[in-house]
C-alpha positions as CSV (number, residue, x, y, z in Angstrom):
1,M,131.3,8.7,134.8
2,A,127.9,10.1,135.6
3,G,129.0,10.8,139.1
4,Q,132.0,12.6,137.9
5,T,129.9,14.9,135.7
6,G,127.4,15.4,138.5
7,T,130.2,16.2,140.9
8,A,131.6,18.9,138.5
9,T,128.3,20.5,137.8
10,E,127.6,20.7,141.5
11,A,131.1,22.2,142.2
12,D,130.5,24.6,139.3
13,Q,127.1,25.7,140.7
14,R,128.6,26.1,144.2
15,H,131.3,28.3,142.5
16,A,128.9,30.3,140.5
17,L,126.8,30.9,143.7
18,L,129.8,32.1,145.7
19,G,130.7,34.5,142.7
20,I,127.3,36.0,143.2
21,Y,127.5,36.2,146.9
22,L,130.9,37.8,146.8
23,N,129.8,40.4,144.1
24,D,126.9,41.2,146.1
25,H,129.3,41.9,149.1
26,L,131.7,43.9,147.0
27,A,128.8,46.1,145.7
28,G,127.7,46.5,149.3
29,S,131.2,47.4,150.4
30,T,131.3,50.0,147.5
31,G,128.1,51.7,148.9
32,G,129.4,51.3,152.6
33,L,132.7,52.9,151.6
34,E,131.2,55.8,150.1
35,L,128.9,56.4,152.9
36,A,131.6,55.9,155.6
37,R,133.7,58.6,153.8
38,R,130.6,61.1,153.8
39,T,129.8,60.5,157.4
40,A,133.5,60.8,158.4
41,G,133.6,64.2,156.5
42,A,130.6,65.5,158.2
43,H,132.1,64.8,161.6
44,R,135.6,66.2,160.3
45,G,137.4,67.8,163.4
46,T,135.6,66.0,166.2
47,E,136.6,62.8,168.1
48,A,133.7,61.0,166.2
49,G,135.2,62.1,162.9
50,T,138.7,60.6,163.8
51,T,137.1,57.4,164.6
52,L,134.9,57.3,161.5
53,T,138.0,58.4,159.4
54,R,139.8,55.2,160.8
55,I,136.7,53.1,160.0
56,A,136.3,54.2,156.5
57,K,140.2,53.6,155.8
58,E,139.6,50.0,157.4
59,I,136.4,49.4,155.2
60,E,138.5,50.3,152.1
61,E,141.1,48.0,153.1
62,D,138.4,45.2,153.8
63,R,137.1,45.8,150.4
64,Q,140.6,45.5,148.8
65,S,141.0,42.2,150.8
66,L,137.7,40.9,149.2
67,L,138.9,41.8,145.8
68,E,142.1,39.7,146.5
69,M,140.2,36.9,147.6
70,M,137.8,37.1,144.4
71,A,141.0,37.3,142.4
72,A,142.5,34.2,144.2
73,L,139.1,32.2,143.7
74,Q,138.9,33.3,140.0
75,I,135.7,35.1,140.5
76,P,135.2,38.0,138.0
77,V,134.2,41.2,139.4
78,R,130.8,42.3,138.1
79,Q,131.3,46.0,137.4
80,Y,127.4,46.8,136.9
81,K,126.9,45.8,140.5
82,I,129.6,48.1,141.8
83,Y,128.2,50.8,139.7
84,A,124.7,50.2,140.9
85,A,125.7,50.4,144.4
86,W,127.7,53.5,144.1
87,A,124.6,55.2,142.4
88,V,122.2,53.7,145.0
89,E,124.5,55.4,147.9
90,K,124.2,58.6,145.9
91,V,120.4,58.7,145.5
92,G,120.2,57.7,149.3
93,R,121.4,61.0,150.1
94,L,118.4,62.7,148.6
95,K,116.2,61.4,151.4
96,L,113.4,63.5,152.9
97,N,114.7,64.4,156.2
98,G,113.0,67.7,157.1
99,H,115.9,69.8,155.7
100,L,116.1,70.7,152.0
101,L,119.8,71.9,151.8
102,D,121.6,70.8,155.1
103,R,121.9,67.9,157.2
104,S,119.2,67.1,159.5
105,P,119.9,66.0,163.2
106,L,118.7,62.5,162.2
107,S,121.4,62.4,159.3
108,S,124.1,61.2,161.6
109,L,121.9,58.7,163.5
110,V,120.7,57.1,160.3
111,E,124.1,57.0,158.7
112,L,125.7,55.4,161.8
113,E,122.9,52.9,161.8
114,T,123.3,52.2,158.1
115,L,127.1,51.8,158.4
116,R,126.5,49.4,161.5
117,L,124.1,47.3,159.4
118,G,126.8,47.1,156.6
119,V,129.5,46.2,158.9
120,E,127.4,43.4,160.4
121,G,126.7,42.3,156.9
122,K,130.5,42.2,156.4
123,A,131.1,40.3,159.4
124,C,128.7,37.7,158.1
125,L,130.8,37.5,155.0
126,W,133.9,36.7,156.8
127,R,132.2,34.0,158.9
128,T,130.8,32.4,155.7
129,L,134.1,32.5,154.1
130,I,135.7,30.9,157.1
131,L,133.4,27.9,156.5
132,V,134.0,27.9,152.9
133,A,137.6,27.6,153.5
134,A,137.2,24.3,155.0
135,N,137.0,23.0,151.4
136,E,138.7,25.8,149.6
137,P,142.5,26.2,150.3
138,R,142.9,29.3,148.2
139,L,141.3,31.2,151.1
140,D,143.5,32.3,154.0
141,V,141.8,31.4,157.4
142,P,144.1,33.5,159.6
143,R,143.5,36.5,157.4
144,L,139.7,35.9,157.4
145,D,140.0,35.7,161.5
146,Q,141.7,39.1,161.4
147,L,139.0,40.6,159.4
148,L,136.3,39.3,161.5
149,E,138.1,40.6,164.4
150,R,138.4,43.9,162.8
151,A,134.5,44.0,161.8
152,T,133.7,43.0,165.6
153,S,135.7,46.1,166.7
154,Q,134.2,48.4,164.0
155,L,130.7,47.2,165.3
156,E,131.6,48.3,168.9
157,L,132.9,51.7,167.8
158,L,130.0,52.5,165.5
159,E,127.5,51.2,168.2
160,V,129.2,53.9,170.7
161,S,129.0,56.5,168.1
162,R,125.4,55.5,167.3
163,L,124.2,55.8,170.9
164,H,125.8,59.2,171.2
165,A,124.0,60.3,168.0
166,S,120.8,59.0,169.6
167,V,121.4,61.1,172.8
168,Q,122.1,64.1,170.9
169,V,118.8,63.9,168.7
170,F,116.3,62.6,171.2
171,S,117.4,63.8,174.6
172,P,116.4,67.3,176.1
173,S,119.1,69.9,176.0
């Protein structure tokens, strides 16, 4: 009996930790989605804008996939984390970039680097959930594989955009 109680407690603790982990990633995806939309809007009408708009849409879809997985795992959404991430993204817009009312030449570069870091974190999430799925039948491994593949593609596109922005900022005209 003692072993069963210990096992149930360990399983409960692992589930609670998974809930914290997934809610943290959900919060990150909330801030990332806001940043992706803003960055895409700043590049509207350009080739980069088209790419960034597509990535923003995919980030929104990935966020929805995460919410669906959390529901399947019966992990409640911690709204306060979502609100905090949303607020942090808004406050992040008020950085000192040498320009008071308009975008600095560094704005795009920093935003693209931040997006790239966020997508790398998302790829880590999908890799972790693939491992968790070995003991959790409610997770769909083929779907997780697709999400990881998409994150890898997003990373490649963001890196191309990031390098282009670096050249625009730091190379002589």
